[in-house]
C-alpha positions as CSV (number, residue, x, y, z in Angstrom):
1,M,108.8,116.0,131.8
2,T,105.5,114.0,131.0
3,L,105.4,113.1,127.3
4,V,101.9,111.5,127.5
5,E,99.2,112.9,129.8
6,V,96.9,110.2,131.1
7,I,93.3,111.3,131.8
8,D,90.8,108.9,132.8
9,H,87.1,109.1,131.9
10,G,85.6,106.2,133.7
11,E,86.3,103.1,131.5
12,V,87.9,105.0,128.8
13,R,91.4,106.4,129.2
14,E,92.6,109.4,127.1
15,L,96.4,109.4,126.3
16,R,97.2,112.9,125.3
17,L,100.6,113.4,123.3
18,A,102.4,116.2,125.3
19,R,105.7,117.1,123.4
20,P,105.3,120.7,122.1
21,P,105.0,122.3,119.9
22,V,104.1,119.6,117.3
23,N,104.3,116.3,119.2
24,A,107.4,115.1,117.0
25,L,108.0,111.6,117.6
26,D,111.4,111.1,119.1
27,P,112.4,108.0,121.0
28,G,111.2,109.4,124.4
29,L,107.8,110.1,123.2
30,C,107.5,106.8,121.2
31,S,108.5,104.8,124.2
32,A,106.0,106.8,126.4
33,I,103.3,105.9,123.9
34,A,104.1,102.2,124.0
35,D,104.5,102.2,127.8
36,A,101.1,104.1,128.2
37,V,99.2,101.6,126.1
38,G,100.7,98.5,128.0
39,T,99.9,100.2,131.6
40,A,96.2,100.8,130.3
41,A,95.9,97.2,129.2
42,R,97.2,96.1,132.8
43,D,94.7,98.4,134.5
44,G,92.0,96.9,132.7
45,V,90.9,99.9,130.7
46,R,88.1,99.3,128.2
47,G,89.0,101.9,125.5
48,L,91.7,104.4,124.6
49,V,91.6,107.7,123.1
50,L,94.8,108.8,121.5
51,A,94.8,112.5,121.2
52,G,97.2,115.3,120.2
53,G,97.2,119.0,119.3
54,P,96.6,121.9,119.3
55,K,96.4,122.1,115.6
56,V,99.0,119.2,115.2
57,F,98.1,115.7,116.2
58,S,101.6,114.7,115.4
59,A,104.1,116.0,112.9
60,G,105.5,112.6,112.5
61,L,109.1,111.6,113.2
62,D,111.4,114.2,114.8
63,V,113.5,114.7,111.5
64,P,115.9,117.4,112.9
65,Y,116.8,114.7,115.7
66,L,117.3,111.9,113.1
67,V,119.4,114.1,110.8
68,S,121.5,115.2,113.9
69,L,122.6,111.6,114.4
70,G,124.6,111.6,111.1
71,G,126.4,108.4,110.4
72,D,125.4,106.8,113.8
73,R,123.5,103.9,112.2
74,A,122.8,102.0,115.5
75,T,121.1,104.9,117.4
76,L,119.0,105.9,113.9
77,R,117.8,102.3,114.0
78,A,117.0,102.4,117.7
79,S,114.9,105.5,116.9
80,W,113.1,103.9,114.1
81,D,112.5,100.9,116.3
82,A,110.9,102.9,119.1
83,F,108.5,104.4,116.5
84,F,107.5,101.0,115.2
85,D,107.1,99.7,118.9
86,A,104.7,102.5,119.5
87,A,102.9,101.8,116.2
88,R,102.5,98.0,117.2
89,A,101.5,98.9,120.7
90,I,98.4,100.8,119.4
91,A,97.6,98.2,116.5
92,G,97.9,95.3,118.9
93,A,96.2,96.9,121.8
94,R,93.7,94.6,123.9
95,M,91.2,97.4,123.7
96,P,89.7,99.7,121.0
97,V,91.8,102.9,120.3
98,V,90.3,106.1,118.8
99,A,92.6,108.7,117.2
100,A,91.5,112.2,118.2
101,M,93.3,114.4,115.8
102,A,92.8,118.0,116.8
103,G,95.0,119.0,113.8
104,H,97.6,117.9,111.1
105,A,98.6,114.3,110.9
106,P,101.4,113.8,108.3
107,A,103.7,110.9,108.0
108,G,104.3,109.2,111.4
109,G,101.4,111.1,112.8
110,C,99.2,109.4,110.0
111,V,100.7,106.0,110.8
112,L,99.8,106.1,114.5
113,A,96.1,107.1,113.4
114,L,96.0,104.4,111.0
115,C,96.9,101.8,113.6
116,C,93.7,102.9,115.6
117,D,90.1,101.5,115.3
118,Y,88.5,104.8,114.4
119,R,89.7,108.3,113.5
120,V,88.1,111.5,114.6
121,M,89.8,114.7,112.9
122,A,89.2,118.4,113.3
123,S,87.4,120.1,110.5
124,G,89.1,123.0,108.8
125,P,92.5,123.6,107.2
126,F,94.3,120.5,108.4
127,T,95.6,117.5,106.4
128,I,96.6,113.9,107.0
129,G,98.7,111.5,104.8
130,L,101.9,109.6,104.1
131,N,104.2,112.2,102.5
132,E,107.3,110.3,102.8
133,T,108.2,110.6,99.1
134,Q,108.1,114.2,99.6
135,V,111.2,114.2,101.8
136,G,113.0,111.3,99.9
137,L,111.6,108.4,102.0
138,V,110.0,105.1,100.9
139,A,107.4,104.0,103.3
140,P,107.9,100.3,104.1
141,D,105.2,97.9,102.5
142,G,103.7,97.2,105.9
143,I,103.1,100.9,106.2
144,Q,101.7,101.3,102.7
145,H,99.4,98.3,103.7
146,L,97.9,100.5,106.5
147,L,96.7,103.0,104.1
148,R,95.6,100.5,101.5
149,R,93.2,98.7,103.8
150,V,91.3,102.0,104.5
151,V,91.2,103.8,101.1
152,G,91.9,101.0,98.6
153,A,94.7,99.8,96.6
154,H,94.4,102.3,93.6
155,R,93.9,105.3,95.5
156,A,96.5,104.4,98.1
157,E,98.8,104.1,95.2
158,R,98.3,107.6,93.9
159,L,98.7,109.1,97.4
160,L,101.8,107.3,98.3
161,V,103.6,107.7,95.2
162,A,102.9,111.4,95.1
163,G,103.4,111.8,98.9
164,T,100.1,113.6,99.1
165,L,98.8,115.1,102.2
166,V,94.9,115.1,102.1
167,P,92.7,117.9,103.4
168,A,90.3,117.0,106.1
169,D,87.1,116.9,103.9
170,A,88.8,114.8,101.3
171,A,90.0,112.4,103.9
172,L,86.6,112.0,105.2
173,A,85.1,111.4,101.6
174,M,87.6,108.6,101.0
175,G,87.4,107.0,104.4
176,L,90.8,108.0,105.6
177,V,89.1,109.6,108.7
178,D,85.8,108.6,110.0
179,E,84.5,111.7,111.4
180,L,85.0,115.6,111.3
181,V,84.1,117.6,114.2
182,D,84.8,121.0,115.6
183,I,88.3,121.3,116.8
184,D,87.3,121.8,120.4
185,H,85.3,118.5,120.4
186,V,87.5,116.0,118.9
187,A,88.5,114.1,122.0
188,V,85.0,114.3,123.3
189,R,83.5,112.8,120.2
190,A,86.2,110.2,120.2
191,K,85.4,109.2,123.7
192,A,81.6,109.2,122.8
193,W,81.9,106.9,120.0
194,L,83.7,104.3,122.1
195,L,81.1,104.5,124.7
196,E,78.1,104.5,122.2
197,S,79.1,102.0,119.9
198,L,82.0,99.2,120.8
199,L,81.9,99.5,124.4
200,A,78.1,99.1,124.3
201,L,78.5,95.6,122.7
202,P,79.0,92.2,124.5
203,R,82.7,92.6,125.4
204,G,84.1,89.1,124.6
205,P,82.5,88.7,121.2
206,M,83.4,92.4,120.1
207,L,87.0,91.9,121.2
208,E,87.4,88.6,119.4
209,T,85.8,89.8,116.2
210,R,88.0,92.9,116.5
211,R,91.3,90.7,117.0
212,M,90.3,88.6,113.8
213,A,89.4,91.8,111.8
214,R,92.7,93.6,112.6
215,A,95.0,90.6,112.4
216,D,96.2,91.9,108.8
217,L,97.0,95.3,110.4
218,V,99.0,93.6,113.1
219,A,100.7,91.4,110.7
220,A,101.7,94.5,108.5
221,L,103.8,96.0,111.3
222,Q,106.0,92.9,111.9
223,P,109.6,93.2,111.2
224,G,109.5,91.3,108.0
225,R,107.0,93.7,106.5
226,I,108.8,96.6,107.6
227,E,112.4,95.6,106.7
228,L,114.1,98.2,108.6
229,D,117.6,97.3,107.6
230,R,116.7,98.2,104.1
231,F,114.9,101.3,105.3
232,I,118.1,102.5,107.2
233,E,120.3,101.7,104.1
234,S,117.9,103.9,101.9
235,W,118.2,106.7,104.6
236,Y,121.9,107.2,103.7
237,S,121.2,107.2,99.9
238,D,122.1,110.5,97.8
239,D,118.3,111.1,97.0
240,T,117.1,110.9,100.6
241,Q,120.0,113.0,102.0
242,A,119.4,115.6,99.4
243,A,115.7,115.7,100.3
244,L,116.6,115.9,103.9
245,R,118.9,118.7,103.5
246,A,116.2,120.6,101.6
247,L,113.9,119.8,104.3
248,M,116.1,121.2,107.1
249,A,116.8,124.3,105.0
250,R,112.9,125.0,104.8
251,L,112.7,124.4,108.5
252,G,115.6,126.8,109.1
253,K,117.7,124.2,110.8
254,P,121.2,124.1,109.4
255,L,122.9,120.5,109.0
């Protein structure tokens, strides 16, 4: 099964997440994302559109899968490693990447979008944000930095501590997304933005300036800022396990 559909539009390549129903990020999908970004670089693609949907860009990490691992810490860690590898691939891509969010983008979906250069979201009843505290998790410092760099430290603090999912119009107002368009035109607009703005500039200077401007983003995703060992330990804490059990109950998936 193809987990990332590849659609070429001349010098722009669309990578469309294809793990229905909600593009939950399991190790297979995360690896496919990282591989697709690497292949695009080798193919000389000039710009990428990372698309999802319909109605859900990505619901984030596949929590039922992660919970099913029980006490298998090695596999749990490998699963989170795969996710952060995907995030690093997008953040460190040699070409600009635009998130085309035709729907909700909570948690891990928001992280992938924050790793992109630009974010186009569907207008309507959709939300985006880092809602980790709502499910008993603590977003690593590096992930928190991704939010701070786009909405500012004070607003990021409020959103992170409360685990707020922000409606699309509010996300636009605070700069968490860059544009809102009709749901049927999200990927089209993402491609057009690339062609009309960054790809219309002298390539070498644009890419070097981009590299410098995004150095903090790339650094934030390095292992020292993620502290995955500490994150895995917290996964097994009483508070987190209780919150995960409650989430599974809401999803109708018994432990």
